[in-house]
C-alpha positions in Angstrom: 0.0 0.0 0.0 1.2 3.5 -0.8 1.7 5.9 2.1 1.3 9.7 2.1 2.6 12.2 4.6 1.3 15.8 4.7 3.6 18.4 6.4 1.4 21.2 7.5 3.6 24.3 7.6 1.1 26.6 9.3 2.5 29.1 11.8 -0.3 28.2 14.2 0.6 25.6 16.9 -1.8 22.9 17.9 -4.6 22.9 18.8 -5.3 26.1 16.9 -7.4 25.9 13.7 -5.5 25.8 10.5 -6.6 26.6 7.0 -3.4 25.0 5.8 -4.3 21.9 7.7 -7.8 21.8 6.3 -6.6 21.9 2.7 -3.9 19.3 3.5 -6.6 17.1 5.1 -8.7 17.4 1.9 -5.7 16.4 -0.2 -5.2 13.4 2.1 -8.9 12.5 1.8 -8.6 12.4 -2.0 -5.4 10.3 -1.8 -7.3 7.9 0.5 -9.9 7.5 -2.3 -7.0 5.9 -4.3 -6.1 3.4 -1.6 -3.3 5.5 -0.1 -2.6 5.4 3.7 -2.4 8.9 5.0 -0.9 11.0 7.9 -0.7 14.7 8.6 1.9 16.3 10.8 2.0 20.0 12.0 5.6 20.9 11.8 5.4 24.0 14.1 4.7 21.6 17.0 8.2 20.2 16.7 11.5 21.9 17.5 13.2 21.9 14.2 16.7 23.4 14.4 18.0 25.6 11.5 20.6 23.9 9.3 21.1 21.6 6.3 22.1 18.4 8.0 20.1 15.3 8.9 20.6 15.9 12.6 21.6 19.3 14.0 22.4 18.1 17.5 20.7 17.8 20.9 17.0 18.9 21.0 16.6 18.8 17.2 13.4 17.0 16.3 13.8 16.9 12.6 15.0 13.3 12.6 11.6 12.2 13.8 9.9 14.0 10.8 12.6 12.7 8.5 11.9 9.1 9.3 8.2 9.7 8.3 9.3 11.4 5.1 11.5 8.5 4.2 8.7 6.0 5.0 6.2 7.8 2.8 5.7 7.4 -1.0 4.0 10.8 -1.4 4.8 14.0 0.4 2.2 16.8 0.6 3.9 20.0 1.4 1.2 22.5 2.6 1.9 26.1 3.5 0.1 29.3 4.1 0.9 32.5 2.2 2.5 35.4 4.2 3.6 38.6 2.4 3.3 36.7 -0.9 5.8 34.0 0.3 5.6 30.5 1.8 5.9 30.3 5.5 9.1 30.3 7.4 8.2 26.8 8.6 8.0 25.6 5.0 11.4 27.1 4.3 12.8 25.3 7.3 11.5 22.0 5.9 13.1 22.7 2.5 16.4 23.6 4.1 16.4 20.4 6.1 15.6 18.3 3.0 18.8 19.7 1.5 20.6 17.1 3.5 19.0 14.4 1.3 21.0 15.5 -1.7 23.9 13.5 -0.4 21.9 10.4 0.5 21.5 7.4 -1.9 19.5 4.1 -1.8 21.1 0.7 -2.0 21.3 1.0 -5.8 23.0 4.3 -5.7 20.0 6.4 -6.7 19.1 9.7 -4.8 17.2 8.5 -1.7 14.1 10.6 -2.5 14.0 9.8 -6.2 11.3 7.2 -5.9 9.0 9.5 -4.1 6.4 11.9 -5.3 5.6 15.4 -3.9 2.6 17.7 -4.4 1.9 21.1 -2.9 -1.0 22.9 -1.2 -1.1 26.6 -0.6 -3.7 28.8 1.1 -3.9 32.5 1.8 -6.1 35.6 1.6 -3.6 37.3 -0.6 -1.9 36.5 -3.9 1.2 34.4 -4.2 0.1 30.8 -4.7 1.6 30.4 -8.1 4.9 31.9 -7.1 5.0 29.7 -4.0 4.1 26.6 -5.9 6.9 27.3 -8.4 9.4 27.7 -5.6 8.3 24.5 -3.8 8.3 22.5 -7.1 11.9 23.5 -7.8 13.2 22.8 -4.3 11.4 19.5 -4.0 12.6 18.3 -7.4 16.1 19.3 -6.5 15.9 17.1 -3.4 14.9 14.2 -5.6 11.1 14.1 -5.5 9.0 13.7 -8.7 6.2 16.2 -9.3 3.2 14.8 -11.1 1.2 16.6 -13.7 -0.8 19.4 -12.1 0.7 18.4 -8.8 -0.6 21.3 -6.7 -3.7 22.8 -5.3 -4.4 26.2 -3.8 -6.9 28.8 -2.6 -6.5 32.5 -2.6 -9.0 34.7 -0.8 -9.8 38.2 -1.6 -6.8 40.5 -1.1 -6.8 42.6 2.1 -9.8 40.8 3.6 -9.9 38.5 6.6 -11.8 35.5 5.4 -9.7 32.3 5.8 -10.1 29.0 4.0 -11.3 27.3 7.1 -14.1 29.9 7.4 -15.7 29.1 4.0 -19.1 27.5 4.0 -18.0 25.1 1.3 -14.9 24.3 -0.8 -14.8 26.3 -4.0 -15.2 24.0 -7.0 -11.9 25.0 -8.7 -10.0 24.2 -5.5 -11.8 20.9 -5.0 -11.1 20.0 -8.6 -7.4 20.9 -8.4 -7.1 18.9 -5.1 -8.7 15.8 -6.6 -6.5 16.0 -9.7 -3.3 16.5 -7.7 -4.1 13.5 -5.5 -5.1 11.3 -8.4 -2.0 12.1 -10.4 0.3 11.7 -7.3 -1.2 8.3 -6.5 -0.7 7.2 -10.1 2.9 8.4 -10.4 3.8 6.9 -7.0 2.5 3.5 -8.1 4.4 3.7 -11.3 7.7 4.6 -9.5 7.1 1.8 -7.0 6.8 -0.7 -9.9 9.4 0.8 -12.1 12.1 2.8 -10.2 14.3 5.3 -12.0 17.3 3.6 -13.6 20.7 3.6 -12.0 23.2 6.0 -13.6 
């Protein structure tokens, strides 16, 4: 069975409500429709040290998250939009994933090359396309494969205070993008599981 892990990069610690968490949950629900086992983790609840190594010393809780990333076939990186950019928590995740550039599997392939990544972005301001592009590039550099239309997002009206979690229902374009990203991610992950990338 395929496994998916959503890293919710909200700035709001648990148990606070999270629009990012809601969209990540909806992505995971769609992945479950394709037989994928799912889990969501709120990164801000962990003490993640700055750095680009697998372990940054005493108190660093990234290794706990890293184990779950390595155990998953699909990574959902979900972030809010602040000042047109992804959250500082999402940036911290990307920086820690940099350590995987030097890691390989038993066949000599990059350790993340058999895994798929998709993105989810929310915010009541513009920036989702820019953020998605930044996340795609970083995740692909780390070794993840990005499926066709592998991202979903919601942008609220600029300078207003309505959050995604406050909507009465999910807008149909967002629901459609979420379903498509999940469907394509599950398909690509299954293909890579059956036919891994060749060894160079």
